mmCIF file of the N, C-alpha and C atoms, coordinates in Angstrom:
data_MODEL
# 
_entry.id   MODEL 
# 
loop_
_atom_site.group_PDB 
_atom_site.id 
_atom_site.type_symbol 
_atom_site.label_atom_id 
_atom_site.label_alt_id 
_atom_site.label_comp_id 
_atom_site.label_asym_id 
_atom_site.label_entity_id 
_atom_site.label_seq_id 
_atom_site.pdbx_PDB_ins_code 
_atom_site.Cartn_x 
_atom_site.Cartn_y 
_atom_site.Cartn_z 
_atom_site.occupancy 
_atom_site.B_iso_or_equiv 
_atom_site.pdbx_formal_charge 
_atom_site.auth_seq_id 
_atom_site.auth_comp_id 
_atom_site.auth_asym_id 
_atom_site.auth_atom_id 
_atom_site.pdbx_PDB_model_num 
ATOM 1   N N  . UNK A 1 1  ? 31.659 -92.916  -22.117 1.00 0.00 ? 1  UNK A N  1 
ATOM 2   C CA . UNK A 1 1  ? 30.375 -93.185  -21.487 1.00 0.00 ? 1  UNK A CA 1 
ATOM 3   C C  . UNK A 1 1  ? 30.299 -92.520  -20.072 1.00 0.00 ? 1  UNK A C  1 
ATOM 4   N N  . UNK A 1 2  ? 29.050 -92.165  -19.781 1.00 0.00 ? 2  UNK A N  1 
ATOM 5   C CA . UNK A 1 2  ? 28.859 -91.597  -18.399 1.00 0.00 ? 2  UNK A CA 1 
ATOM 6   C C  . UNK A 1 2  ? 28.525 -92.587  -17.494 1.00 0.00 ? 2  UNK A C  1 
ATOM 7   N N  . UNK A 1 3  ? 28.571 -92.302  -16.300 1.00 0.00 ? 3  UNK A N  1 
ATOM 8   C CA . UNK A 1 3  ? 28.372 -93.268  -15.195 1.00 0.00 ? 3  UNK A CA 1 
ATOM 9   C C  . UNK A 1 3  ? 26.887 -93.906  -15.199 1.00 0.00 ? 3  UNK A C  1 
ATOM 10  N N  . UNK A 1 4  ? 25.998 -93.103  -15.497 1.00 0.00 ? 4  UNK A N  1 
ATOM 11  C CA . UNK A 1 4  ? 24.621 -93.722  -15.719 1.00 0.00 ? 4  UNK A CA 1 
ATOM 12  C C  . UNK A 1 4  ? 24.432 -94.682  -16.798 1.00 0.00 ? 4  UNK A C  1 
ATOM 13  N N  . UNK A 1 5  ? 25.175 -94.304  -17.858 1.00 0.00 ? 5  UNK A N  1 
ATOM 14  C CA . UNK A 1 5  ? 25.058 -95.261  -19.121 1.00 0.00 ? 5  UNK A CA 1 
ATOM 15  C C  . UNK A 1 5  ? 25.845 -96.558  -18.713 1.00 0.00 ? 5  UNK A C  1 
ATOM 16  N N  . UNK A 1 6  ? 26.959 -96.545  -17.982 1.00 0.00 ? 6  UNK A N  1 
ATOM 17  C CA . UNK A 1 6  ? 27.677 -97.731  -17.545 1.00 0.00 ? 6  UNK A CA 1 
ATOM 18  C C  . UNK A 1 6  ? 26.835 -98.580  -16.615 1.00 0.00 ? 6  UNK A C  1 
ATOM 19  N N  . UNK A 1 7  ? 26.054 -97.895  -15.704 1.00 0.00 ? 7  UNK A N  1 
ATOM 20  C CA . UNK A 1 7  ? 25.283 -98.607  -14.750 1.00 0.00 ? 7  UNK A CA 1 
ATOM 21  C C  . UNK A 1 7  ? 24.047 -99.308  -15.531 1.00 0.00 ? 7  UNK A C  1 
ATOM 22  N N  . UNK A 1 8  ? 23.534 -98.603  -16.477 1.00 0.00 ? 8  UNK A N  1 
ATOM 23  C CA . UNK A 1 8  ? 22.471 -99.083  -17.343 1.00 0.00 ? 8  UNK A CA 1 
ATOM 24  C C  . UNK A 1 8  ? 22.868 -100.414 -17.995 1.00 0.00 ? 8  UNK A C  1 
ATOM 25  N N  . UNK A 1 9  ? 24.069 -100.337 -18.681 1.00 0.00 ? 9  UNK A N  1 
ATOM 26  C CA . UNK A 1 9  ? 24.665 -101.404 -19.491 1.00 0.00 ? 9  UNK A CA 1 
ATOM 27  C C  . UNK A 1 9  ? 24.962 -102.577 -18.506 1.00 0.00 ? 9  UNK A C  1 
ATOM 28  N N  . UNK A 1 10 ? 25.661 -102.239 -17.430 1.00 0.00 ? 10 UNK A N  1 
ATOM 29  C CA . UNK A 1 10 ? 25.958 -103.363 -16.446 1.00 0.00 ? 10 UNK A CA 1 
ATOM 30  C C  . UNK A 1 10 ? 24.667 -104.037 -15.790 1.00 0.00 ? 10 UNK A C  1 
ATOM 31  N N  . UNK A 1 11 ? 23.586 -103.332 -15.658 1.00 0.00 ? 11 UNK A N  1 
ATOM 32  C CA . UNK A 1 11 ? 22.416 -103.891 -15.112 1.00 0.00 ? 11 UNK A CA 1 
ATOM 33  C C  . UNK A 1 11 ? 21.758 -104.808 -16.191 1.00 0.00 ? 11 UNK A C  1 
ATOM 34  N N  . UNK A 1 12 ? 21.898 -104.523 -17.508 1.00 0.00 ? 12 UNK A N  1 
ATOM 35  C CA . UNK A 1 12 ? 21.341 -105.356 -18.520 1.00 0.00 ? 12 UNK A CA 1 
ATOM 36  C C  . UNK A 1 12 ? 22.221 -106.505 -18.703 1.00 0.00 ? 12 UNK A C  1 
ATOM 37  N N  . UNK A 1 13 ? 23.414 -106.415 -18.400 1.00 0.00 ? 13 UNK A N  1 
ATOM 38  C CA . UNK A 1 13 ? 24.376 -107.606 -18.474 1.00 0.00 ? 13 UNK A CA 1 
ATOM 39  C C  . UNK A 1 13 ? 24.353 -108.562 -17.388 1.00 0.00 ? 13 UNK A C  1 
ATOM 40  N N  . UNK A 1 14 ? 24.293 -108.011 -16.128 1.00 0.00 ? 14 UNK A N  1 
ATOM 41  C CA . UNK A 1 14 ? 24.261 -108.706 -15.022 1.00 0.00 ? 14 UNK A CA 1 
ATOM 42  C C  . UNK A 1 14 ? 23.039 -109.531 -14.677 1.00 0.00 ? 14 UNK A C  1 
ATOM 43  N N  . UNK A 1 15 ? 21.934 -108.960 -15.149 1.00 0.00 ? 15 UNK A N  1 
ATOM 44  C CA . UNK A 1 15 ? 20.635 -109.658 -14.758 1.00 0.00 ? 15 UNK A CA 1 
ATOM 45  C C  . UNK A 1 15 ? 20.589 -111.032 -15.408 1.00 0.00 ? 15 UNK A C  1 
ATOM 46  N N  . UNK A 1 16 ? 20.859 -111.113 -16.760 1.00 0.00 ? 16 UNK A N  1 
ATOM 47  C CA . UNK A 1 16 ? 20.798 -112.501 -17.291 1.00 0.00 ? 16 UNK A CA 1 
ATOM 48  C C  . UNK A 1 16 ? 21.948 -113.436 -16.753 1.00 0.00 ? 16 UNK A C  1 
ATOM 49  N N  . UNK A 1 17 ? 23.065 -112.856 -16.594 1.00 0.00 ? 17 UNK A N  1 
ATOM 50  C CA . UNK A 1 17 ? 24.172 -113.613 -15.947 1.00 0.00 ? 17 UNK A CA 1 
ATOM 51  C C  . UNK A 1 17 ? 23.777 -114.218 -14.549 1.00 0.00 ? 17 UNK A C  1 
ATOM 52  N N  . UNK A 1 18 ? 23.103 -113.400 -13.656 1.00 0.00 ? 18 UNK A N  1 
ATOM 53  C CA . UNK A 1 18 ? 22.775 -113.915 -12.349 1.00 0.00 ? 18 UNK A CA 1 
ATOM 54  C C  . UNK A 1 18 ? 21.664 -114.947 -12.533 1.00 0.00 ? 18 UNK A C  1 
ATOM 55  N N  . UNK A 1 19 ? 20.777 -114.782 -13.631 1.00 0.00 ? 19 UNK A N  1 
ATOM 56  C CA . UNK A 1 19 ? 19.661 -115.799 -13.709 1.00 0.00 ? 19 UNK A CA 1 
ATOM 57  C C  . UNK A 1 19 ? 20.341 -117.184 -14.184 1.00 0.00 ? 19 UNK A C  1 
ATOM 58  N N  . UNK A 1 20 ? 21.348 -116.967 -14.992 1.00 0.00 ? 20 UNK A N  1 
ATOM 59  C CA . UNK A 1 20 ? 21.992 -118.328 -15.490 1.00 0.00 ? 20 UNK A CA 1 
ATOM 60  C C  . UNK A 1 20 ? 22.718 -119.057 -14.367 1.00 0.00 ? 20 UNK A C  1 
ATOM 61  N N  . UNK A 1 21 ? 23.269 -118.197 -13.515 1.00 0.00 ? 21 UNK A N  1 
ATOM 62  C CA . UNK A 1 21 ? 24.091 -118.797 -12.326 1.00 0.00 ? 21 UNK A CA 1 
ATOM 63  C C  . UNK A 1 21 ? 23.121 -119.429 -11.441 1.00 0.00 ? 21 UNK A C  1 
ATOM 64  N N  . UNK A 1 22 ? 21.936 -118.793 -11.201 1.00 0.00 ? 22 UNK A N  1 
ATOM 65  C CA . UNK A 1 22 ? 20.854 -119.195 -10.348 1.00 0.00 ? 22 UNK A CA 1 
ATOM 66  C C  . UNK A 1 22 ? 20.382 -120.584 -10.819 1.00 0.00 ? 22 UNK A C  1 
ATOM 67  N N  . UNK A 1 23 ? 20.107 -120.676 -12.200 1.00 0.00 ? 23 UNK A N  1 
ATOM 68  C CA . UNK A 1 23 ? 19.584 -121.912 -12.821 1.00 0.00 ? 23 UNK A CA 1 
ATOM 69  C C  . UNK A 1 23 ? 20.597 -122.953 -12.626 1.00 0.00 ? 23 UNK A C  1 
ATOM 70  N N  . UNK A 1 24 ? 21.926 -122.738 -12.805 1.00 0.00 ? 24 UNK A N  1 
ATOM 71  C CA . UNK A 1 24 ? 22.866 -123.699 -12.715 1.00 0.00 ? 24 UNK A CA 1 
ATOM 72  C C  . UNK A 1 24 ? 22.867 -124.286 -11.348 1.00 0.00 ? 24 UNK A C  1 
ATOM 73  N N  . UNK A 1 25 ? 22.880 -123.446 -10.336 1.00 0.00 ? 25 UNK A N  1 
ATOM 74  C CA . UNK A 1 25 ? 22.698 -123.919 -8.936  1.00 0.00 ? 25 UNK A CA 1 
ATOM 75  C C  . UNK A 1 25 ? 21.526 -124.713 -8.519  1.00 0.00 ? 25 UNK A C  1 
ATOM 76  N N  . UNK A 1 26 ? 20.414 -124.282 -9.198  1.00 0.00 ? 26 UNK A N  1 
ATOM 77  C CA . UNK A 1 26 ? 19.131 -125.048 -9.066  1.00 0.00 ? 26 UNK A CA 1 
ATOM 78  C C  . UNK A 1 26 ? 19.330 -126.476 -9.584  1.00 0.00 ? 26 UNK A C  1 
ATOM 79  N N  . UNK A 1 27 ? 19.817 -126.561 -10.771 1.00 0.00 ? 27 UNK A N  1 
ATOM 80  C CA . UNK A 1 27 ? 19.911 -127.870 -11.248 1.00 0.00 ? 27 UNK A CA 1 
ATOM 81  C C  . UNK A 1 27 ? 21.000 -128.682 -10.458 1.00 0.00 ? 27 UNK A C  1 
ATOM 82  N N  . UNK A 1 28 ? 21.999 -128.131 -10.087 1.00 0.00 ? 28 UNK A N  1 
ATOM 83  C CA . UNK A 1 28 ? 23.036 -128.867 -9.272  1.00 0.00 ? 28 UNK A CA 1 
ATOM 84  C C  . UNK A 1 28 ? 22.476 -129.309 -7.978  1.00 0.00 ? 28 UNK A C  1 
ATOM 85  N N  . UNK A 1 29 ? 21.645 -128.533 -7.291  1.00 0.00 ? 29 UNK A N  1 
ATOM 86  C CA . UNK A 1 29 ? 20.947 -128.792 -6.102  1.00 0.00 ? 29 UNK A CA 1 
ATOM 87  C C  . UNK A 1 29 ? 19.977 -130.013 -6.342  1.00 0.00 ? 29 UNK A C  1 
ATOM 88  N N  . UNK A 1 30 ? 19.266 -130.021 -7.457  1.00 0.00 ? 30 UNK A N  1 
ATOM 89  C CA . UNK A 1 30 ? 18.272 -130.994 -7.734  1.00 0.00 ? 30 UNK A CA 1 
ATOM 90  C C  . UNK A 1 30 ? 18.911 -132.424 -8.045  1.00 0.00 ? 30 UNK A C  1 
ATOM 91  N N  . UNK A 1 31 ? 19.984 -132.382 -8.761  1.00 0.00 ? 31 UNK A N  1 
ATOM 92  C CA . UNK A 1 31 ? 20.670 -133.636 -9.094  1.00 0.00 ? 31 UNK A CA 1 
ATOM 93  C C  . UNK A 1 31 ? 21.864 -134.148 -8.197  1.00 0.00 ? 31 UNK A C  1 
ATOM 94  N N  . UNK A 1 32 ? 21.997 -133.420 -7.122  1.00 0.00 ? 32 UNK A N  1 
ATOM 95  C CA . UNK A 1 32 ? 23.029 -133.778 -6.106  1.00 0.00 ? 32 UNK A CA 1 
ATOM 96  C C  . UNK A 1 32 ? 22.558 -135.106 -5.484  1.00 0.00 ? 32 UNK A C  1 
ATOM 97  N N  . UNK A 1 33 ? 23.391 -136.192 -5.515  1.00 0.00 ? 33 UNK A N  1 
ATOM 98  C CA . UNK A 1 33 ? 22.973 -137.415 -4.894  1.00 0.00 ? 33 UNK A CA 1 
ATOM 99  C C  . UNK A 1 33 ? 21.665 -137.990 -5.068  1.00 0.00 ? 33 UNK A C  1 
ATOM 100 N N  . UNK A 1 34 ? 21.125 -138.126 -6.351  1.00 0.00 ? 34 UNK A N  1 
ATOM 101 C CA . UNK A 1 34 ? 19.834 -138.527 -6.510  1.00 0.00 ? 34 UNK A CA 1 
ATOM 102 C C  . UNK A 1 34 ? 19.544 -140.022 -5.914  1.00 0.00 ? 34 UNK A C  1 
ATOM 103 N N  . UNK A 1 35 ? 18.622 -140.313 -5.279  1.00 0.00 ? 35 UNK A N  1 
ATOM 104 C CA . UNK A 1 35 ? 18.395 -141.499 -4.645  1.00 0.00 ? 35 UNK A CA 1 
ATOM 105 C C  . UNK A 1 35 ? 16.944 -141.847 -4.909  1.00 0.00 ? 35 UNK A C  1 
ATOM 106 N N  . UNK A 1 36 ? 16.503 -143.126 -5.159  1.00 0.00 ? 36 UNK A N  1 
ATOM 107 C CA . UNK A 1 36 ? 15.062 -143.443 -5.283  1.00 0.00 ? 36 UNK A CA 1 
ATOM 108 C C  . UNK A 1 36 ? 14.325 -143.261 -3.914  1.00 0.00 ? 36 UNK A C  1 
ATOM 109 N N  . UNK A 1 37 ? 13.063 -142.768 -3.987  1.00 0.00 ? 37 UNK A N  1 
ATOM 110 C CA . UNK A 1 37 ? 12.358 -142.486 -2.859  1.00 0.00 ? 37 UNK A CA 1 
ATOM 111 C C  . UNK A 1 37 ? 11.059 -143.533 -2.864  1.00 0.00 ? 37 UNK A C  1 
ATOM 112 N N  . UNK A 1 38 ? 11.158 -144.672 -2.191  1.00 0.00 ? 38 UNK A N  1 
ATOM 113 C CA . UNK A 1 38 ? 10.126 -145.684 -2.129  1.00 0.00 ? 38 UNK A CA 1 
ATOM 114 C C  . UNK A 1 38 ? 9.777  -146.048 -3.525  1.00 0.00 ? 38 UNK A C  1 
ATOM 115 N N  . UNK A 1 39 ? 10.810 -146.231 -4.431  1.00 0.00 ? 39 UNK A N  1 
ATOM 116 C CA . UNK A 1 39 ? 10.493 -146.718 -5.737  1.00 0.00 ? 39 UNK A CA 1 
ATOM 117 C C  . UNK A 1 39 ? 10.491 -148.198 -5.867  1.00 0.00 ? 39 UNK A C  1 
ATOM 118 N N  . UNK A 1 40 ? 9.446  -148.781 -6.506  1.00 0.00 ? 40 UNK A N  1 
ATOM 119 C CA . UNK A 1 40 ? 9.254  -150.144 -6.834  1.00 0.00 ? 40 UNK A CA 1 
ATOM 120 C C  . UNK A 1 40 ? 10.004 -150.463 -8.114  1.00 0.00 ? 40 UNK A C  1 
ATOM 121 N N  . UNK A 1 41 ? 10.697 -151.640 -8.087  1.00 0.00 ? 41 UNK A N  1 
ATOM 122 C CA . UNK A 1 41 ? 11.579 -152.139 -9.199  1.00 0.00 ? 41 UNK A CA 1 
ATOM 123 C C  . UNK A 1 41 ? 10.958 -153.296 -9.816  1.00 0.00 ? 41 UNK A C  1 
ATOM 124 N N  . UNK A 1 42 ? 10.781 -153.242 -11.152 1.00 0.00 ? 42 UNK A N  1 
ATOM 125 C CA . UNK A 1 42 ? 10.192 -154.354 -11.861 1.00 0.00 ? 42 UNK A CA 1 
ATOM 126 C C  . UNK A 1 42 ? 11.129 -154.611 -13.049 1.00 0.00 ? 42 UNK A C  1 
ATOM 127 N N  . UNK A 1 43 ? 11.534 -155.888 -13.277 1.00 0.00 ? 43 UNK A N  1 
ATOM 128 C CA . UNK A 1 43 ? 12.362 -156.324 -14.385 1.00 0.00 ? 43 UNK A CA 1 
ATOM 129 C C  . UNK A 1 43 ? 11.386 -156.937 -15.365 1.00 0.00 ? 43 UNK A C  1 
ATOM 130 N N  . UNK A 1 44 ? 11.451 -156.466 -16.677 1.00 0.00 ? 44 UNK A N  1 
ATOM 131 C CA . UNK A 1 44 ? 10.530 -157.000 -17.638 1.00 0.00 ? 44 UNK A CA 1 
ATOM 132 C C  . UNK A 1 44 ? 11.363 -157.737 -18.708 1.00 0.00 ? 44 UNK A C  1 
ATOM 133 N N  . UNK A 1 45 ? 10.955 -159.000 -19.035 1.00 0.00 ? 45 UNK A N  1 
ATOM 134 C CA . UNK A 1 45 ? 11.796 -159.717 -19.925 1.00 0.00 ? 45 UNK A CA 1 
ATOM 135 C C  . UNK A 1 45 ? 11.349 -161.197 -19.712 1.00 0.00 ? 45 UNK A C  1 
ATOM 136 N N  . UNK A 1 46 ? 11.816 -162.071 -20.718 1.00 0.00 ? 46 UNK A N  1 
ATOM 137 C CA . UNK A 1 46 ? 11.599 -163.473 -20.460 1.00 0.00 ? 46 UNK A CA 1 
ATOM 138 C C  . UNK A 1 46 ? 12.890 -164.082 -19.954 1.00 0.00 ? 46 UNK A C  1 
ATOM 139 N N  . UNK A 1 47 ? 12.706 -165.253 -19.362 1.00 0.00 ? 47 UNK A N  1 
ATOM 140 C CA . UNK A 1 47 ? 13.926 -165.842 -18.749 1.00 0.00 ? 47 UNK A CA 1 
ATOM 141 C C  . UNK A 1 47 ? 14.664 -166.762 -19.886 1.00 0.00 ? 47 UNK A C  1 
ATOM 142 N N  . UNK A 1 48 ? 14.094 -166.863 -21.066 1.00 0.00 ? 48 UNK A N  1 
ATOM 143 C CA . UNK A 1 48 ? 14.628 -167.631 -22.093 1.00 0.00 ? 48 UNK A CA 1 
ATOM 144 C C  . UNK A 1 48 ? 15.631 -166.783 -22.924 1.00 0.00 ? 48 UNK A C  1 
ATOM 145 N N  . UNK A 1 49 ? 15.934 -165.573 -22.586 1.00 0.00 ? 49 UNK A N  1 
ATOM 146 C CA . UNK A 1 49 ? 16.765 -164.771 -23.294 1.00 0.00 ? 49 UNK A CA 1 
ATOM 147 C C  . UNK A 1 49 ? 18.219 -165.254 -23.328 1.00 0.00 ? 49 UNK A C  1 
ATOM 148 N N  . UNK A 1 50 ? 18.606 -166.138 -22.364 1.00 0.00 ? 50 UNK A N  1 
ATOM 149 C CA . UNK A 1 50 ? 20.042 -166.652 -22.333 1.00 0.00 ? 50 UNK A CA 1 
ATOM 150 C C  . UNK A 1 50 ? 20.843 -165.706 -21.648 1.00 0.00 ? 50 UNK A C  1 
ATOM 151 N N  . UNK A 1 51 ? 20.487 -164.625 -21.047 1.00 0.00 ? 51 UNK A N  1 
ATOM 152 C CA . UNK A 1 51 ? 21.297 -163.714 -20.214 1.00 0.00 ? 51 UNK A CA 1 
ATOM 153 C C  . UNK A 1 51 ? 21.281 -164.277 -18.811 1.00 0.00 ? 51 UNK A C  1 
ATOM 154 N N  . UNK A 1 52 ? 22.448 -164.340 -18.258 1.00 0.00 ? 52 UNK A N  1 
ATOM 155 C CA . UNK A 1 52 ? 22.597 -164.797 -16.813 1.00 0.00 ? 52 UNK A CA 1 
ATOM 156 C C  . UNK A 1 52 ? 23.194 -163.693 -16.069 1.00 0.00 ? 52 UNK A C  1 
ATOM 157 N N  . UNK A 1 53 ? 22.794 -163.371 -14.925 1.00 0.00 ? 53 UNK A N  1 
ATOM 158 C CA . UNK A 1 53 ? 23.386 -162.349 -14.097 1.00 0.00 ? 53 UNK A CA 1 
ATOM 159 C C  . UNK A 1 53 ? 24.802 -162.747 -13.628 1.00 0.00 ? 53 UNK A C  1 
ATOM 160 N N  . UNK A 1 54 ? 25.635 -161.931 -13.508 1.00 0.00 ? 54 UNK A N  1 
ATOM 161 C CA . UNK A 1 54 ? 27.128 -162.313 -13.160 1.00 0.00 ? 54 UNK A CA 1 
ATOM 162 C C  . UNK A 1 54 ? 27.292 -161.871 -11.743 1.00 0.00 ? 54 UNK A C  1 
# 
């Protein structure tokens, strides 16, 4: 293979690889230490269910 052919193949292989790595870091950044932001909590159910908190 010539140098231009290798550069062409490397470009086609590295582009999706870099996109996959970028998406992985984007997901890691989004899910790193998730905390609720002014989230109201509501418990739905009846008190006759027999479950007691421990």
